N, C-alpha and C positions, 0 to 999 in steps of 0.2 A: 922303285922296282915294280914292273907290271905284275898284277896279280894273276897267277895261273888259273886256268878254268877249273881245275881240280886241285885243291890245296895239297892233297897227298903227293902230287907231282913235284912239289917244292922240297920234298924230303928225300934224302938218299938212304941207302942201306946203312951207311956209316952214321947218319943222323939217328936212325931208329935204334941202332945199337947203343949209341951215346945216351939217348933218352932212357932206354931200359936200364943202363948202368946207373944213371942219375936217379932213377926211380927207386932202385934197390938201396941206394946210399942216402936217400933223402931222410933227414932226421926231423925236419919241420913239416907239420901237416899241411901248411899252406903251400910250401914248395912242392910237396908230394902231389897235391891236387892239381897244381898248375902243370907240372911235368906230365902227369897222367892224362890231363886234358889234351895237351899238345901231342902226346904219343897216340892218343885215340884218333886225332885228326891225321897224324902221319900214317896210321894203319888203314886209312881209307874211310873212316866214319865222317859224317858231315859235321859241320860246326854246330848245327842245331842239336844233333844227337848228343854231341859231347857236352854242350851247354846244359841240356836237360839232365844228363847223367851226373854232372858235377854241380848242378844247381846254381849256375851262374848265368848271366846274360850272354847272348851270342857275341855282342861287341867285346865282352871281356875275353872270350876265347879267341876271337880275332886278334885282339891286342897281344895275348900271350903267344900266339903263333907268330905274329909279326916280329915280336921281340926275339923269339928263338931263331927265326929265319934270318934276321938281320945280323945276329951275332954268332949263331951256330954253337952257342954255349948254354947248357942247361942252368948254369949258375946265374945267368942273367935274369932268370925267372924268380930269383929270391927277392925278398923285400929290400927296397933301397933304404938308405938312411933317411930318417924323418927329422923335420925341424922340431924344435921345442926346447924346453929347459934342459941343459946338459945334466947328466947324472951326478956330476960332482958339485952341484949347486947347494946341496944340503949342508947344514952346519952340524958338526959333531957335538956329542954330549959334552965333551971336555971343553970345547970352545965356548959353548953356551954357558956352562958353569963359570968359566973364567970371566966372561962378560958380565954375568949377573952378580958376581962378587964385587965388581967395581962400583964405585959411586958415580952416578950419572953426572954429578957436578964436576968430577975430575976429568970427565970426557968432554966437557965443554957445554953441557946442557944445564938449564935452569930448573932442574927437578931433583927432588931428593930420593925418589924411587923410580925404578924402571916401570914403564907402562908398555903394553904390547906395541902401541903405535911408535913410541920412542925407540924401543928396541928394533923395530922394523926399519926406522929411519937410520939408526946406527949401523945396522947390517948393510943397508944400501950404500951409505956414505963411506964407511971405513973399510968394510970387508969386500965391497964390490959385489954383493949378493942381494939384489933387490928381492923383497918378499912382501906379499900383502900381509896385513895383520892377521887375517883369517888363516893363512898358511902358516904363519909363525905360531899361532896358537896351537894348531895341529902338531907342528914340530915339537913345541914345548911339551905337549901332552905325550907325544910319542917317546920322547926322551925321558919321561918320568917326572917332569917338573909340574908343580901345581901352582896355579896363579891365584893369589888372594889379595884382597885390598889391604893396605897397611893399617895397622891398629895404632891409633894415636894414644899415647899415655902422657900423663903429667910428669914433669921431672921431679916435683916434690908434692907431698901430700898437703892439701889445703888445711889450714889450721881449724876451720869451722866445718869440716866435712861431716862430722857426726850430726851437727845441727841441720845441715843442709839435707841430709838423708832422713831426717826425722828420728834419729836415734837419741838416746840419752847423752848428756854431756860427758858422762863418765867413759863411754866407749871410746 
């Protein structure tokens, strides 16, 4: 579409009313700012003035105006979906507790206790929720779990323990 010499000519009275209505109903501050900047251009202000007023670059205002003019829909100025980890990728407290109660040997690992790296590998393989050990530590802390090293104990008391510790033979 060729660019009009004056951008205000690209807007009709209906567009202005639509933008004012969208401005009144905008709940998100980012959308409000975008609609207000486009409305300022529609009212005859220059792109540079609008950019200064809303503290953005001129190219940003041009992009917002082009988006609105292409669709004639103020909702098109809202944020689009972004890529990233889906919100449901977190593990619930109940699920973590159930996993930690299991013996890693019964899950096919050659370890007697869960380590963060082992638990991260389990979550990636069995649950389909890959997580770095650092993130898993944060999740464990967030869910109220405390991570400690296992304490090794002897199964029976050594018969010469008192002599080893320097105590009398009577103790």
